[in-house]
N, C-alpha and C positions, 0 to 999 in steps of 0.2 A: 612508442610515443616520443621517447628521448631523441630518436634519430631524425624525427621530422623537423624541418627548419622552422624557425619562429621569428615573429616580429621582434625588432630590437626594442621598441617602446610601445606603450599603449597608444600614444599619440600617432605613431607610425601606422598602426592598424586602423585607427579612426579616420585618419587622412586618406588611407587607401580605400576604405569603405565609402567615404564621402566622395572620393575621386571616381569610384565606380558609379555611384548613384547620380552624381552631378555630371550630366552629359549634354549632348546637343538638344535633347528633348526639353530640358529645363529652360533653355533659352528660346527655342522657336516653337515649342508645342504648348507649354503651360499658359503663356499670356493669352493666346488665341482661344484655348479651351475655356479658360476662366471667363473671358469676355463673352463668348457665345453661350455660356450657361449661367447667366444671371449676374455677371460682374461681381460686385462686392458680396452679393448674396451667395455666390458660389463657394466662398470661403467656409461657410457653415458645413455643407456636406463634405467639402474637401478636408476640413479638420476632423470631422467624424470618421471619414474613410482612413485618415492617417492613424487615428487612435484605435480603430476596430479592425484594420487590415494591415496597414503599413508597418507599424511598430510591433504588433503581435507576430507578424510573419518574420520580421527581422529577428526578434527574440528566438523564434522557432528555428530559423536557419542558423543563427549563431550558435545555438545550443546543439543542434545536430552535428555541425562541423567540429565543435569543441569536444563533444562527448565521444564521437566515433573517429576523430582524428584522421580524416581522409578526404580525398576528392569526392565530388558528388556520387560517382558510381560506387566507390568503396564505402562511403557513408551509408548509402541505402542498402548495399549488400550486407553490411554489418548490422543494420537495423533489421533486415529480413532478406535472405537470399532471393526470395520470390520477387522483390521489388528493385533489384539492381538495375533493371531496364529503365526505370524512372530516372536514375542518375545519368545514365548514358543518353537518354532522350533529352534531358536538359543540357548536357554537354553538346549534343548534336545541334540543338537550337543555338547555343552560343557560337558554335563553329560557323554556322550559316550566317549569323549576324555579323561576325567578324569579317567575312568576305566582302560585304558591301559597306559596312560602317567605316572601314578603312578608306574607301573611295570618297566618302563624304568629307572626311578629314583632309584628304588630298585636295578636294575642291576648295576647302577653306584655306588651305596652305597657299594655293594658287592665288586666291582672291586677296590674301594678305599682301602678296607681292604686287598684284594689280592695283592695290590701293595707292602705291607710291606715285603713280601718274594717272590714276583714275581711268585705267585702260578700258573699262566697260562702256565708256561713252555715255550718250544720252539714252539710247535704247538698251536698257539693262536686260530686258527680257530676251530681246533678239541676240544680244551678246552671249548670254548664258546658253541658250538653246542652239543657236546657229554657229556662232564664232568659236565658243569655248568647247561645248560638248559635241558639236556637230551632230545633233540628234537625228537618229534614223527613225523610221516608222515603227510602231509597236510590233514586236515579233522578229524584227531584223537586228542582227548583231553588228554588221558593218565591220570596219577595221578598228584597230587600237587607236586611241586619241593621244598623241605624244604629250600634249599639255596636261593631261590627266595622269598619264603613265609615269612621268618624271617625279612629281610630288608623291605619287603612290609608293614608288620605290623608297623614297625618303621616309615616309610614314612607317613602312615595314622595317626599315633599318633601325629607326629609333625604338620601335616597339619590341622587336626581337632582341635588340641590343640590351634593353632594360631587363627583359626576361632571362637572357643568358646570365646576367649578373646575380639572379636569385631573388629571394624574398627580402632579406634585410638590406643587401647592398644594391639591389636593383629596384624592385617595386616600391619599397619604403622610401628610398632616397628620391626616386623620381616624383612620388606624390608629395614629398616634403618641399619640393621645388614647384611642381605644377599647380597644386591647389592654392597655396598662398598667393602665387603669381596671378592665378585666375581671379581670385577674389579682389586683389588690388586693382587689376586691370578693369574689372567690371565695375568696381566702385568709382573709378575715374570716369568710365563711360556714363554711369548713372548721374554723377554730380554734373558732368557737362550737359547731359540730356535735360536735366531739371532746369537749366538756365535758358533753354531754347524758347522762342516764341511759340505758343500753342501747347507747351508741355502740360499746363494745368488742364486744358481741355482733354488731352489724352488721358491724364490721370483720372479725371472725372468719369470718362467713359469706362475706364478699367475698374474703378472702385464703386461707382454708383450702383447700388443694389437694386435688382429687380426681384422683389420678394415673391412675386407670383411664380418664379421659376422653381422655388423650393418644393412646390407641390408636384413637379414633374419627375417621374421616375427616370427619365432620360438624363436629367441633370445629376442625379445621385449615381447613376451608372458611370457617367463621365468622370465624376470625382474619384470613384474607385478605380476606374481605368487609368487615370492620370497617376494616382498613387502607385498603382501596381507596376506600370511601365517605367516610372521614373526612379524607383528605388532599387533596381537591379535584383528583384526577388524572383524566384522560380526559374532561374536558368543558371543555377550551379555556382554563381559567383560568391555569394555570401557564405554558403556552406564551405566552399574552398578556402576563402580568406580566413574564416574563423577557425579552420583546422590548424592554422599556424599560430594560434594564440597560446600563451603559456597556461599552465594548469590553473593558476588563480587569476581569473579574469572576470571583471564585472560586466557580465553579458547584458543584463537588462539596461544598465546605464549606457553602455556602448550603443545599444539599439536606439534608445531615446535620443542620444546625441546625434547619431547618424540620420535618423528620421527627421528631426527638427532642423538639422543643418541643411539637408537637402531641400526641405520646404522653405527655409529661410532664403536660400539662393534662388529658388523659383520665384518667391515674392520680389526679391531684388531684381531679377530678370524682367518680371512683369512691369515694375516701376520704370526701368530703363527703356524697355521696348515701347511702352505706351506713351512715355514722354516724347519719344522720337516720332512715333506715329502721329501724335498730336501736332508736332512741328510740321510734319509732312502734309497733314490735312490743312493746316493754316496756310502753308505755302501755296497749296493748290486751290484754296477756297472751297473745300468740300468738307463734309462731315467725317469724323473719325471712323464711323462705320464703313465708309467707302474705301478705306485704305488698309483695313485689318486683314491680314493673311497669316497663315501658320506654315510651318514646315519649310521645305526647300525654297518655296516661293518667297517667304519672308526673308530668309537669310541671303539668298543669291539674286533675287530680283528687286524686292522692295528696298532693302537696306542700301545697296549701291545707289539706287535712285535718291534716297534720302541723303546719303553722303555727298552726292553731287550738289545738293542744295544747301549744305552747311555754310554758315556765314564765315567761318575761318577754320583752319587746321583740318581741312577735309581729309587729306592724306593720312595724317596721324590718327584721326578717329577711325578711319577705315582699317588701318593696320591694327589698331587696338581691338576693334570688334572682331575681325576675322582671326586675330591672334587668340582671342578668348575662346573662339570656337575650336581652334586647333588644340589648345590646352585641355579644354573640357572633353574633347573627343579622344585624345591620346590617353588620358587617365582612365577613361572607360574601356577603350580598346585593350589596354594592357590587362585589365581585370578579366575581360571576356576571353582573351587568349589563354590566360592562366588556368581557366577551368579545364580545358582539354589537355594542356601541358601536364597538369597535376593528374588527370585521369590516365593518360598514357604512362606516366611514371609509376603510378600505383599498380596498374593492371599488368604491365609488361616488365616491370622491375628494371627499367633502363635509366641511364643518367639524365639529369636535367638538360644537359646540352643536347643529347639525342632527342629528347621529347620536344624541346623548343624547335629544333631544326626540322623534325618530322611534322609535328602539328602546325607550327607557325609557318613553315615553308610551304606546306600544302595549301593552307588558307591564303597565303600571299599569292600563290600561283592561280588559285581559283578566283581571286579578286580581280584578276585581269579581265574576266568576263564583263565586269561592271565598269571597266575602263574603256570599253568599246563605244562605238557611236550609239548603240542601242542600250547603253548602260543605265541611263536615267529611268527608262520605262521598266527595265528588268528589276532595277533596284526598288522602284515604287511598289511593284506588285509583290516581290519577295518580302519586302519589309512589312507590308500590310498583313499578309497571310501568316508569316512566321511570328509576328507579334500577337495577333488575335487568335490564331489557331495553333500556336506553338506555346508562347509564354503563358498566356491566360489559361489555356486548357491544361498545360502542365502544372500550373499553380493550383488549379482546382483538383487535379488528380493527386498532387502532393499532399494537400490537406486531407483529402479523403483517406489516403493510404496511412498517413501518420496518425490521424485522429481516430478514424473509424475502423480501419482494417487491422492495423497492428496494435491499436489501442495503447499507444506509447506516450500519450500526453502527460500522464502522471509521472512517469519515469523521467521524462525530459524536464518537467517542472522541478522535480527533486534535484536534478543535476544543476539546473540554473540557480536554484536557491543555495546550493552548496558552494557555488563559486562567486556569487554576486553579492554586492552590498545591498542593492534594492531587491527585496524578496517578492516573489510571486505568491503572496499569501493574502488571506482575507479578501477584501474587495478587489485588490490588484490581481490576485490569483483567479478570482471568479471572472473578472473582466477578460483576462487572457484566454481562459478556457471557453467562455461563451462566444468571444470574437472568432476564435479558430473553429470551434465546433459547429456554430450556427450562422453567425452574421456573414462572415467572409465567404463560406461555400455557397450560401444562398444567393448572395449578390453575384458571385462569379458564375454560378449556374445559370442565373437569369441572363447575364451578359452573353454567355455562350449560346444559349437558346435564341436570344434576340439576333445575335450575329449570324448564326446559321440561317435563321428565317430571312434576314435581310439579303444575305448573299445568294439565297435561292431565288428570291423575287427580283433582285437587281444584279447587274454585272458591275463589279467594282471597276471604276475608271472608265465607264462607258462614254462619259463626256470627253475623255481624252483619247478616244478611239480604240480602247481596249475591247477585244472580243472575249466571249466566254471561253473559247479555246485557249487564248493567250493567258488568261488568269488561271486556268486550270493547269496549264503546262508549267508556268513559271511561278505560280503562287501556291495552289493546292498541293501539287506534287512535291514541291520543295518542302512544304510543311510536313507532309506525310513521310518524306525521306528521313527527316530528323527522328521520327518515331521508329521507323524501320531500322535505322542505324542503332538506336537504343536497344532494340530487341536482339539484333544480330550480335552486337558486342557483349551483351549479357550472357550469351551462350558460350563465350570463350572462358575456359576454366582459369581460376586464380592460382597463383603459386601457393605451395603448402604453407599453412599457418597465417597467411595474410589476413584472412577474415576473422581471426581471433580479435575480440574487442580489447583495446588497450586498457590497462588498469587506471582509469581516471574517475573512479567512483567517488561519491561524496565522502566516504570514509577515508579514502586515501588523500583527497584534497585537504581534508580538515586535520590531517595528522600534524 
């Protein structure tokens, strides 16, 4: 335990955890999800999901990492050798995500440069699809796109440069720069957005509650899905980060701070995005509902169009917006890559430099696939299936393993109470146990059942020309490969004595 690197400060850990949680999805996914699921009324199921899934799972993962002092594979191997594959499965998911997530950051980097002279012109959709990405038909790779390749190289240089520096001097320092800068930039964006004509209409559309939506199971599932995908839980990150915490760490308080900080930024993003969408609707003389989009379309098609119509400082606003995407993306990508860097270090007993070069270098190489003319289609399908049939399914399995199969919840609760100021006792303890043992697995189980049913009945992306074969080849198979990777790597034997659980018991902590 003493040989494991540690965060320099508690603030460093919290900023890193928040940096991982606050990513591109907070800015381009949350506002649209909230609007489509009851507007202001959505915040009720969203808050319930945060309190019954988000924070309980953060506490669980922080505790696992802190108690067993290892990467996700080593943590689960120390929990029970039978479930090491779960840790590698989560690492495999993180690896796949890093290969395409880096490309989206590269797009944002390009667009921050395009902002200086509004290079995207009037036809922002045509510019993205034809001029910038040179998009090929679904299933075709085409050639590498130089305008994507150049910023992609820069993204990996920054990411791997930070990781080579280590935990304290690399990841902690980077997040102490990235996260405050991100918040300041986004506050500037929001303040400016609130002064635009039509901003009030946008905010009314965002916050106006549709209370009838509360009775829909779909809305509650959407709330849990948003919390689950935005908090970086169930794909090895929080377990890895918490393994670098010192012995005495307020785990429960750290989880509450991380969870509410992430949600606070999502709310801020919603206010900014809908103020701007209200402005766009006013400029075009249409309703806000006609301009609402999420995901890549919002960031790289709608926002450039809005920036064109800004009354002043178009270029500056564009640079700030896409700069915020770059900062949010980089802090998350660093955390994603750290999961398999830590796994390689623990399993093969190699130096950090070798682990970063091997893991990060391979991911950087594979990311070139998404920098081709077919990259956007490949990315869209891979992201959908690895998120829904990777992260969500791995999260469900994680809860079943820890709570029901190894029956370790009481041991973990005791460890959390030994090191935290906020104790999981009484009502708080009952809330944590009930949330993890019943509420979250039931909701996740229903989500998985419904997703499988929908994907059998309908072909994902059929409207965009995706065939069933295309989604299976680049979606289903990619998601399955992460699980296969997990099982194969768990068969490799550990070095002698590595699986011995470090002496971080409550008794020792309280000495």
